[in-house]
DOFI-549329 format. One line per field, with one value per residue (C-alpha): x, y, z; residue in three letters. Coordinates in pm, 1 decimal. Example, Ala and Ser with C-alpha at 12.3 -4.5 7.8 and 13.67 -1.06 7.14 Angstrom:
<nodes>
c1	c(1230.0:1367.0)
c2	c(-450.0:-106.0)
c3	c(780.0:714.0)
res	c(ala:ser)
</nodes>
This chain:
<nodes>
c1	c(7485.8:7728.8:8103.6:8065.9:7797.8:8016.4:8311.7:8088.6:7960.0:8315.8:8415.8:8111.9:8168.8:8535.6:8454.5:8192.4:8440.2:8702.5:8444.9:8341.9:8706.6:8763.7:8454.1:8564.4:8910.7:8758.2:8534.4:8836.2:9030.4:8730.4:8718.4:9092.7:9038.9:8766.2:9003.7:9263.0:9472.1:9341.8:9656.5:9592.3:9250.4:9418.8:9641.1:9336.1:9135.8:9422.5:9705.7:9911.5:9889.4:10210.3:10174.7:10416.0:10469.2:10270.6:9981.8:9972.9:9977.9:9663.7:9472.7:9585.0:9499.4:9142.2:9088.8:9285.9:9021.9:9210.8:9208.5:8896.6:9036.9:9299.8:9427.9:9663.3:9847.0:10080.0:10260.7:10088.8:10026.1:10159.1:9864.4:9688.6:9353.7:9425.6:9503.8:9184.5:8982.3:9122.0:9020.2:8667.6:8626.1:8748.3:8518.1:8220.4:8328.7:8381.7:8066.1:7719.0:7585.0:7865.0:7770.0:8046.2:7998.1:8242.9:8274.5:8518.6:8503.4:8211.5:7968.6:8074.8:8443.3:8367.2:8194.2:8452.6:8761.9:8729.1:8415.9:8559.0:8874.8:8664.4:8470.4:8796.6:8924.5:8580.3:8566.3:8914.2:8828.5:8902.1:8615.8:8374.9:8106.2:7745.7:7675.3:7526.4:7737.7:7533.2:7636.4:7712.4:7648.7:7743.2:7487.7:7332.2:7022.7:6918.5:7190.3:7502.8:7621.7:7890.2:7748.4:7856.3:7747.4:7717.2:7939.0:7712.2:7428.6:7409.3:7171.0:7438.4:7628.4:7347.0:7107.2:7366.9:7352.5:7491.0:7771.1:7993.1:7979.8:8285.6:8327.1:8589.9:8678.7:8889.6:9065.4:8968.6:9115.2:8833.8:8546.7:8367.2:8450.0:8080.0:8076.3:8347.5:8128.8:7830.3:8039.1:8196.1:7851.7:7786.2:8120.9:8259.0:8567.6:8686.3:8940.8:9055.2:9296.7:9451.9:9747.3:9832.9:9755.5:9617.6:9755.1:9428.7:9097.2:8994.0:9231.2:9533.9:9416.9:9395.7:9776.2:10005.4:10071.4:10438.5:10544.4:10267.0:10487.7:10567.3:10375.6:10237.9:9936.2:9778.7:9470.2:9177.5:8835.5:8689.2:8981.4:9309.2:9394.2:9655.6:9831.5:10025.5:10252.6:10371.7:10657.0:10796.0:11084.1:10837.1:10702.8:10868.1:10867.5:11061.3:11293.6:11395.9:11436.9:11146.3:11068.3:10728.7:10877.2:11195.4:11360.2:11631.5:11493.1:11630.6:11985.6:12022.5:12018.5:12249.3:12115.2:12350.6:12655.0:12510.3:12467.7:12194.5:12192.6:11877.5:11636.9:11831.7:11625.3:11680.9:11744.5:11448.9:11650.9:11759.5:11412.5:11272.5:11492.4:11338.8:10972.1:10720.6:10688.3:10360.7:10121.9:9978.8:10214.1:10435.5:10779.0:11123.5:11113.0:10780.2:10907.8:11215.3:10986.3:10788.5:11112.8:11197.6:10886.3:10868.0:10913.7:10548.2:10472.0:10747.9:10666.4:10311.7:10326.3:10675.0:10717.6:10358.5:10422.5:10202.3:10309.5:10391.5:10137.5:9850.6:9892.5:9577.1:9353.4:9538.8:9492.8:9829.3:10071.0:10296.5:10607.0:10490.5:10518.2:10883.0:11038.8:10794.5:10847.8:11225.1:11231.7:11021.5:11250.4:11557.6:11376.9:11273.6:11626.3:11772.8:11507.2:11587.0:11963.4:11987.2:11935.8:12025.5:11706.6:11763.6:11836.0:11533.5:11313.7:11453.8:11366.7:11012.8:10977.6:11048.7:10720.0:10493.8:10159.1:9892.2:9604.3:9475.4:9268.2:9062.7:8911.6:8667.9:8596.9:8438.0:8558.9:8782.1:8842.0:8778.2:8886.8:9113.2:9056.6:9347.9:9476.6:9686.6:9902.6:10090.6:10111.4:10188.6:10515.8:10372.6:10247.2:10442.0:10274.5:9991.7:9845.3:9594.8:9383.0:9085.7:8825.0:8454.2:8346.4:8315.5:8397.2:8716.2:8814.7:8754.7:8979.4:9243.4:9254.7:9294.6:9543.9:9759.1:9791.5:9872.0:10117.7:10294.8:10298.0:10213.9:9912.3:9583.4:9327.3:9063.8:9268.4:9473.5:9323.0:9425.5:9153.6:9058.6:8897.3:8641.5:8425.5:8058.6:7938.7:7846.8:7955.8:8048.9:8226.2:7967.9:7981.4:8338.2:8335.2:8044.3:8194.7:8527.8:8353.2:8170.6:8510.1:8634.6:8811.2:8789.6:8618.2:8588.1:8292.6:8373.3:8102.2:8231.1:7911.5:7896.7:7962.1:8317.6:8433.7:8734.7:8590.7:8251.3:8320.3:8604.6:8527.2:8195.5:8192.9:8402.9:8570.5:8703.7:8814.3:9014.6:9199.5:9239.4:9388.6:9618.6:9729.0:9802.6:10025.0:10215.6:10253.3:10632.4:10568.4:10295.7:10287.0:10419.5:10710.6:10966.0:10797.4:10887.8:10629.8:10669.9:10465.4:10535.5:10703.4:10403.7:10329.8:9960.2:9934.3:10122.0:9889.6:9576.5:9671.3:9778.0:9449.4:9231.0:9135.1:8933.3:8585.3:8472.2:8106.2:8076.7:8127.9:8384.9:8633.8:8685.7:8444.0:8517.9:8447.3:8701.4:8691.7:8426.8:8527.4:8253.7:8020.2:7769.4:7468.7:7555.9:7911.1:7838.6:8111.1:8373.7:8593.3:8568.0:8870.0:8763.5:8767.7:9106.6:9275.8:9079.8:9022.2:8900.1:9147.9:9166.1:9514.9:9458.1:9127.1:9283.1:9550.5:9278.7:9083.1:9402.4:9463.4:9109.0:9139.8:9467.6:9310.2:9010.4:9247.2:9358.0:9719.3:9901.1:10074.3:10265.6:10454.6:10563.3:10935.1:11151.8:11352.4:11709.3:11800.4:11658.6)
c2	c(12620.1:12885.5:12830.3:12870.6:12602.7:12367.3:12419.9:12364.5:12038.2:11923.7:11998.7:11818.4:11521.4:11510.5:11521.3:11248.8:11030.8:11081.9:10996.9:10683.8:10579.8:10643.6:10442.4:10157.3:10156.6:10162.9:9866.0:9675.5:9743.7:9647.8:9313.6:9274.9:9357.7:9096.1:8841.0:8910.3:9205.9:9525.1:9737.7:9885.2:10000.8:10157.2:10353.2:10469.5:10587.7:10731.7:10810.0:11000.7:10749.6:10590.4:10246.6:10026.5:9670.7:9529.6:9770.0:9639.4:9290.5:9369.6:9503.2:9221.0:8955.3:9083.8:9023.1:8699.9:8434.8:8176.3:8382.8:8434.7:8599.5:8869.9:8921.7:9216.7:9313.1:9606.9:9877.0:10202.2:10437.1:10208.4:10270.0:9933.3:10113.8:10313.7:9996.8:9831.7:10142.4:10130.3:9764.9:9847.6:10123.3:9890.5:9612.2:9847.7:9973.6:9628.0:9453.9:9587.4:9372.3:9457.4:9455.7:9581.6:9572.5:9767.3:9732.6:9776.4:9802.3:10047.7:10180.7:10543.6:10461.8:10250.9:10553.9:10812.3:10606.3:10327.0:10445.2:10798.3:10654.6:10480.3:10800.8:10992.6:10754.4:10720.0:11094.2:11091.4:10827.1:10962.3:10765.1:10763.4:10492.5:10579.8:10619.5:10858.2:10919.3:10921.8:10941.0:10567.7:10434.3:10467.0:10325.4:10320.3:10105.3:9825.0:9570.9:9784.4:9953.8:10008.1:10019.9:10017.4:9744.8:9785.8:9523.0:9526.7:9355.7:9059.2:9207.0:9365.5:9037.1:8817.4:8822.7:8975.2:8729.0:8759.9:8667.4:8957.8:9026.3:9179.8:9215.4:9453.7:9426.6:9719.8:9693.7:9329.9:9222.1:9411.0:9247.2:8951.1:8610.6:8544.8:8824.1:8642.4:8331.7:8520.4:8708.4:8382.7:8248.5:8548.7:8662.5:8613.5:8804.8:8898.6:9158.2:9192.1:9466.0:9531.4:9635.2:9290.4:9368.7:9031.8:8689.4:8508.3:8533.9:8480.6:8739.1:8579.8:8231.8:8333.8:8356.3:8051.2:7926.7:7848.1:8169.1:8429.8:8723.1:8591.4:8710.0:8394.9:8223.0:7937.8:7720.6:7836.5:7690.3:7863.1:7835.7:8019.8:8296.5:8564.9:8663.2:8988.2:9137.5:9495.9:9630.3:9980.3:9902.0:9779.9:10135.8:10344.7:10662.5:10477.9:10291.2:10610.2:10816.9:11055.6:11287.4:11414.2:11729.0:11927.6:11810.4:11543.5:11217.7:10999.2:10900.9:11197.4:11198.7:11272.7:11446.4:11476.1:11474.4:11718.0:11566.0:11677.6:11572.6:11452.7:11744.6:11981.1:12182.0:12081.0:12349.8:12408.4:12308.8:11980.3:11906.7:11920.1:11617.7:11408.4:11508.5:11218.7:11033.1:10860.7:11113.0:11005.6:10709.7:10679.4:10839.2:10753.0:10995.2:10850.8:10495.9:10572.5:10706.7:10379.3:10183.3:10368.6:10237.8:9920.0:9586.8:9497.9:9846.1:9843.3:9481.9:9582.4:9943.1:9955.2:9604.7:9486.2:9159.4:8971.5:9028.2:8745.4:8901.5:9145.4:9410.6:9598.5:9297.3:9056.6:9110.1:8953.6:8918.9:8614.7:8837.2:8973.0:8623.0:8561.4:8751.8:8624.1:8265.8:8303.4:8438.0:8142.2:7902.0:8039.9:8029.5:7670.5:7565.7:7715.7:7547.7:7207.9:7241.9:7376.9:7155.6:7407.9:7462.6:7832.0:7904.4:7695.1:7906.0:8227.0:8105.0:8026.7:8374.7:8510.3:8348.5:8358.6:8179.3:8442.2:8333.0:8038.7:8006.8:7699.1:7624.0:7334.0:7080.3:6757.9:6519.5:6217.3:6257.4:6620.4:6946.8:6949.9:7104.3:7341.2:7474.8:7794.6:7873.1:8199.2:8545.4:8908.6:8826.9:8567.3:8214.4:7942.3:7635.4:7503.4:7165.6:6982.5:6669.3:6502.4:6393.4:6347.1:6343.2:6679.5:6529.4:6374.1:6704.5:6884.8:6633.6:6674.2:7053.0:7023.3:6737.5:6914.6:7225.3:7018.0:6775.3:7018.2:7336.4:7232.0:7461.4:7369.7:7572.3:7500.7:7689.9:7946.0:8265.2:8214.4:8316.1:8062.3:8207.7:7970.0:8032.1:8030.0:8166.8:7830.1:7470.4:7296.8:7567.6:7569.1:7186.7:7222.6:7576.6:7521.1:7207.5:7387.8:7678.6:7443.2:7306.9:7654.3:7751.4:8118.5:8080.7:8383.6:8341.3:8465.5:8519.8:8622.2:8798.7:9020.8:9392.2:9516.2:9650.2:9834.5:10032.9:9946.7:10205.2:9987.5:9633.0:9493.2:9227.5:9061.8:8821.4:9106.5:9284.6:8984.1:8945.9:9322.4:9365.5:9066.1:9218.5:9548.9:9362.9:9183.8:9479.4:9535.7:9904.6:9949.7:10095.8:9775.6:9729.4:9773.9:9512.7:9161.5:8889.8:8515.9:8262.1:7891.0:7801.2:7626.2:7626.7:7558.6:7858.1:8075.1:7972.2:8027.4:8373.2:8484.3:8361.6:8600.8:8914.8:9230.9:9247.0:9608.0:9654.7:10035.7:10291.1:10480.8:10195.3:10167.2:9916.1:9555.6:9193.7:8918.7:8618.7:8375.9:8024.1:7876.3:8018.9:8257.0:8441.2:8785.5:8684.5:8437.9:8592.2:8555.1:8247.0:8109.2:8008.2:7645.9:7679.6:7850.5:7616.9:7295.6:7298.6:7515.9:7778.0:7605.4:7725.8:8087.4:8097.1:7949.4:8221.0:8486.6:8341.9:8344.8:8706.5:8803.7:8631.7:8812.8:9148.9:9068.5:9009.9:9371.5:9310.9:9641.7:9634.5:9950.3:9764.2:9472.0:9411.4:9459.0:9168.2:9252.9:8885.8:8867.6)
c3	c(4167.3:4262.3:4295.5:4670.2:4682.7:4478.3:4710.2:5013.7:4866.4:4798.3:5158.9:5300.4:5070.9:5167.4:5538.0:5492.5:5302.5:5573.2:5839.9:5650.7:5614.3:5983.1:6072.9:5847.0:6005.7:6353.7:6266.2:6135.7:6456.4:6670.8:6492.9:6549.2:6917.1:6955.6:6801.5:7071.3:6951.5:7118.6:7100.8:6751.9:6873.6:7178.0:6940.3:6742.1:7043.1:7247.4:7002.6:7260.7:7545.3:7673.9:7835.8:8024.4:7901.1:8191.1:8117.8:7762.0:7913.7:8116.3:7815.2:7588.1:7847.5:7881.0:7508.7:7481.9:7391.9:7598.7:7920.0:8131.1:8446.7:8492.0:8847.0:8896.6:9213.1:9218.0:9408.5:9499.9:9208.0:8937.0:8701.9:8705.0:8732.4:8416.1:8220.0:8347.3:8254.7:7900.8:7877.4:7999.3:7737.0:7461.3:7581.1:7566.2:7223.3:7071.9:7191.5:7117.5:7403.6:7650.5:8018.6:8249.3:8627.7:8846.5:9223.6:9510.8:9893.6:9885.6:9626.1:9676.9:9632.1:9325.2:9171.6:9274.1:9189.2:8933.2:8753.6:8740.9:8580.7:8316.3:8245.0:8201.3:7935.4:7774.5:7715.1:7556.8:7295.0:6946.6:6791.6:7083.3:7089.5:7165.4:7533.8:7785.2:8095.3:8415.1:8780.7:8809.9:8460.8:8095.1:7855.8:7511.0:7518.1:7748.1:7669.8:7644.0:7958.5:8221.6:8574.4:8940.1:9184.6:9559.4:9730.2:10036.5:9847.7:9612.9:9354.8:9137.2:9107.6:8978.6:8686.0:8452.3:8164.6:7814.8:7580.2:7684.3:8057.8:8223.7:8600.3:8737.1:9107.3:9225.0:9565.5:9535.0:9870.1:10047.1:9856.6:10021.7:9878.7:9814.8:9556.0:9361.9:9359.4:9218.4:8963.2:8845.4:8756.4:8528.5:8387.1:8040.4:8153.7:8500.3:8620.3:8983.1:9095.4:9436.9:9643.5:9785.8:10150.9:10256.5:10342.8:10270.4:10088.9:9728.3:9579.8:9748.9:9654.3:9287.2:9266.9:9272.7:9624.7:9558.8:9385.0:9410.3:9306.0:8957.3:8651.4:8494.2:8341.3:8535.9:8517.4:8730.5:8798.8:8490.0:8249.1:8215.9:8458.9:8397.8:8722.0:8689.7:8957.1:8921.9:9136.0:9156.2:8923.7:8659.5:8632.6:8364.8:8573.7:8843.4:8608.0:8430.2:8748.2:8694.1:8983.7:9095.3:9252.6:9176.1:9498.3:9518.6:9664.5:9944.1:9850.3:9616.4:9237.8:8946.0:8634.1:8336.3:8562.0:8817.9:9163.3:9398.3:9764.4:9938.2:9980.6:9756.8:9502.8:9140.3:8877.8:8646.1:8337.8:8493.4:8628.0:8273.7:8198.4:8477.2:8465.5:8461.5:8131.8:8219.8:8379.7:8712.2:8758.4:9066.3:9029.3:9158.6:9454.4:9576.6:9532.3:9742.2:10014.2:10021.2:10052.2:10373.5:10552.9:10762.7:10589.4:10533.4:10396.9:10137.1:10051.0:9958.0:9841.5:9689.0:9546.6:9495.5:9678.8:9918.8:10280.9:10514.9:10750.1:10727.5:11000.5:10901.0:10964.1:11190.5:11561.8:11641.6:11346.5:11378.9:11386.2:11723.0:11868.8:11787.3:12079.4:12347.6:12232.7:12218.4:12574.4:12690.2:12503.9:12682.2:13016.7:12952.7:12853.2:13173.4:13384.6:13235.9:13271.7:13625.7:13930.8:14201.7:14404.1:14470.5:14104.2:14012.5:14238.1:14091.0:13742.2:13851.9:13994.9:13647.2:13539.5:13845.4:13841.7:13902.1:13678.1:13475.6:13159.7:13074.1:12733.9:12773.9:12500.2:12623.9:12356.2:12312.3:11938.4:11845.7:12006.6:12311.8:12650.6:12715.0:13047.3:13026.9:13333.0:13381.1:13526.6:13456.9:13279.8:13048.2:13001.5:13174.8:13022.5:12810.4:12909.0:12689.3:12712.4:12546.0:12799.2:12743.5:13108.0:13288.4:13629.6:13498.3:13337.8:13668.9:13845.9:13573.5:13623.0:13999.0:13967.2:13706.2:13921.7:14229.8:14067.4:13832.4:14041.0:14399.5:14388.3:14552.7:14360.5:14623.4:14881.2:14692.5:14550.3:14187.3:13937.5:13671.3:13357.6:13206.0:12899.1:13002.2:12670.3:12522.1:12506.8:12829.9:13030.9:13307.4:13332.4:13460.2:13600.7:13839.1:14003.1:14040.3:14211.2:14448.4:14555.2:14639.8:14317.3:14219.6:13882.8:13656.2:13421.9:13072.8:12813.9:12474.2:12368.5:12678.0:12634.1:12658.0:12994.0:12853.1:12560.0:12402.4:12131.7:11999.2:12111.6:11990.2:12263.7:12533.0:12290.1:12076.3:12394.3:12516.2:12186.3:12151.3:12499.2:12449.9:12118.2:12292.8:12540.1:12263.7:12026.3:11996.8:11923.1:12182.2:12531.3:12690.4:12448.3:12727.9:12948.1:12827.0:12791.8:12733.2:12539.2:12496.6:12170.5:12019.6:11646.1:11696.9:11930.3:11679.6:11395.4:11602.1:11726.2:11378.6:11226.2:11428.1:11232.9:11293.7:11143.5:11153.1:11235.8:11228.8:10953.6:11158.7:11118.2:11495.3:11644.5:11556.6:11630.1:11573.7:11343.0:11471.6:11567.7:11347.5:11084.2:11239.1:11103.2:10975.1:10876.5:10597.7:10378.3:10652.8:10676.5:11031.0:11238.0:11210.9:10830.8:10833.3:11079.2:11037.4:11414.5:11698.6:11833.3:12173.7:12268.8:12167.0:12350.8:12665.6:12658.3:12624.3:12917.9:13124.7:13023.4:13114.1:13454.4:13517.3:13434.0:13652.3:13941.5:13900.2:13803.8:13780.8:13441.9:13528.8:13801.3:13591.7:13619.1:13316.6:13181.7:13268.5:13240.7:12890.9)
res	c(unk:unk:unk:unk:unk:unk:unk:unk:unk:unk:unk:unk:unk:unk:unk:unk:unk:unk:unk:unk:unk:unk:unk:unk:unk:unk:unk:unk:unk:unk:unk:unk:unk:unk:unk:unk:unk:unk:unk:unk:unk:unk:unk:unk:unk:unk:unk:unk:unk:unk:unk:unk:unk:unk:unk:unk:unk:unk:unk:unk:unk:unk:unk:unk:unk:unk:unk:unk:unk:unk:unk:unk:unk:unk:unk:unk:unk:unk:unk:unk:unk:unk:unk:unk:unk:unk:unk:unk:unk:unk:unk:unk:unk:unk:unk:unk:unk:unk:unk:unk:unk:unk:unk:unk:unk:unk:unk:unk:unk:unk:unk:unk:unk:unk:unk:unk:unk:unk:unk:unk:unk:unk:unk:unk:unk:unk:unk:unk:unk:unk:unk:unk:unk:unk:unk:unk:unk:unk:unk:unk:unk:unk:unk:unk:unk:unk:unk:unk:unk:unk:unk:unk:unk:unk:unk:unk:unk:unk:unk:unk:unk:unk:unk:unk:unk:unk:unk:unk:unk:unk:unk:unk:unk:unk:unk:unk:unk:unk:unk:unk:unk:unk:unk:unk:unk:unk:unk:unk:unk:unk:unk:unk:unk:unk:unk:unk:unk:unk:unk:unk:unk:unk:unk:unk:unk:unk:unk:unk:unk:unk:unk:unk:unk:unk:unk:unk:unk:unk:unk:unk:unk:unk:unk:unk:unk:unk:unk:unk:unk:unk:unk:unk:unk:unk:unk:unk:unk:unk:unk:unk:unk:unk:unk:unk:unk:unk:unk:unk:unk:unk:unk:unk:unk:unk:unk:unk:unk:unk:unk:unk:unk:unk:unk:unk:unk:unk:unk:unk:unk:unk:unk:unk:unk:unk:unk:unk:unk:unk:unk:unk:unk:unk:unk:unk:unk:unk:unk:unk:unk:unk:unk:unk:unk:unk:unk:unk:unk:unk:unk:unk:unk:unk:unk:unk:unk:unk:unk:unk:unk:unk:unk:unk:unk:unk:unk:unk:unk:unk:unk:unk:unk:unk:unk:unk:unk:unk:unk:unk:unk:unk:unk:unk:unk:unk:unk:unk:unk:unk:unk:unk:unk:unk:unk:unk:unk:unk:unk:unk:unk:unk:unk:unk:unk:unk:unk:unk:unk:unk:unk:unk:unk:unk:unk:unk:unk:unk:unk:unk:unk:unk:unk:unk:unk:unk:unk:unk:unk:unk:unk:unk:unk:unk:unk:unk:unk:unk:unk:unk:unk:unk:unk:unk:unk:unk:unk:unk:unk:unk:unk:unk:unk:unk:unk:unk:unk:unk:unk:unk:unk:unk:unk:unk:unk:unk:unk:unk:unk:unk:unk:unk:unk:unk:unk:unk:unk:unk:unk:unk:unk:unk:unk:unk:unk:unk:unk:unk:unk:unk:unk:unk:unk:unk:unk:unk:unk:unk:unk:unk:unk:unk:unk:unk:unk:unk:unk:unk:unk:unk:unk:unk:unk:unk:unk:unk:unk:unk:unk:unk:unk:unk:unk:unk:unk:unk:unk:unk:unk:unk:unk:unk:unk:unk:unk:unk:unk:unk:unk:unk:unk:unk:unk:unk:unk:unk:unk:unk:unk:unk:unk:unk:unk:unk:unk:unk:unk:unk:unk:unk:unk:unk:unk:unk:unk:unk:unk:unk:unk:unk:unk:unk:unk:unk:unk:unk:unk:unk:unk:unk:unk:unk:unk:unk:unk:unk:unk:unk:unk:unk:unk:unk:unk:unk:unk:unk:unk:unk:unk:unk:unk:unk:unk:unk:unk:unk:unk:unk:unk:unk:unk:unk:unk:unk)
</nodes>
């Protein structure tokens, strides 16, 4: 053997010994990770990574033997996805039988966002485990893999059995509740991540009802659940004033005694002192921008808190109802206090009776029949009754209008909107028509008259057009509207949400009153409220009757008195 051969053997032997030592150390840290301490293995695989405390919390919680579910809500760009991706890579590395299923609102987005994040960290692992990276899967053998499931079908959420099955739901507020149910039957561990956009659904229900914005551990249906909330100020880049761009943010900034006004360029030397510490994480200038947006936006995307309302899904957020109900309350108080006939008549002219809506429910113990009376400036009154007999209900409608408003519906041309789409609407509407009442037949499943490209049916059109009238930032914002101060009405209107039925994100239906075929993953209004939305429907029928009459919204009077 030559000297060169001897030296080569020594080098090879040394490299092999180092590799063996490294492998032994990795095995020791994998065992430590499986026992509930993954952070040393993080340091081995990604020695240069910098994590926030809450990111370490996410990773540690996934491997805590006492915790089964980890729910994380956070501000935009905080880095919750990166922490979850680290946990996925470690889970795959530690368990030879690991099965990880990733999903989000669509298969393509799951591949391009969360799976891509996992692939990025997988490729950076210092001691990479076996695995072939494919377009939507990482795997080494039949039992060990990371794959993407399509949220539109159930197949990817069932039949995944084993000792170490991890489900990761990204943008979890957009995933149907039924997928949670299936995943819960398979999962050993479960991670759900989202910006907290919603006021309901399984993701919202996973957090404590009393204090949902507190990081805590609670008991869930399948054991302990770690609930983590991340706000902008929990992010190190924000806390330490890091800037994405060398421009002073809103409010200005001071760097080592040098003050820069909002929008002023920052010197290159000073900018080096405030460059991002954690790559990819939101910075102070971006956080300040989120804070400048409307309340619900900053609540969600700056602070990572659940909103009081969900403007992206709700047809009519409850905040839109405050001003109309306050106007009605003041009108009602004046009407009760004043006895002067002329003043009384002037008050009534502020809320003229031009249309009526009738929601029919022939029952003495269940849902109510509701009569909505109003005009172009709003709803004057809601009347309700429980009657089983259609003839008696017909008499009640005519009698209420005669006794309360001195209006004979059989003689006056006031349209009455009645739901003919199902139930008992025709049992009351037809007799009213035979007595001379102008009955407007409303069928919720009919095609939209206003815009079939947006409204999937007449029911969605009625709620959509009513929402447009109530929108405080919409085209009718300067034209006041009134609604009775009624908590049941407020709850019912706020419970109605858009259900998009086309890929373009334009055409929608609204939340069904009861469970219907094709929307089995959607919570019905009856499930949400514990009752039928009788008052909200009556208001919509009134609104439809008013539109049918051809009321000219452009000529509505403004509310100088309000």
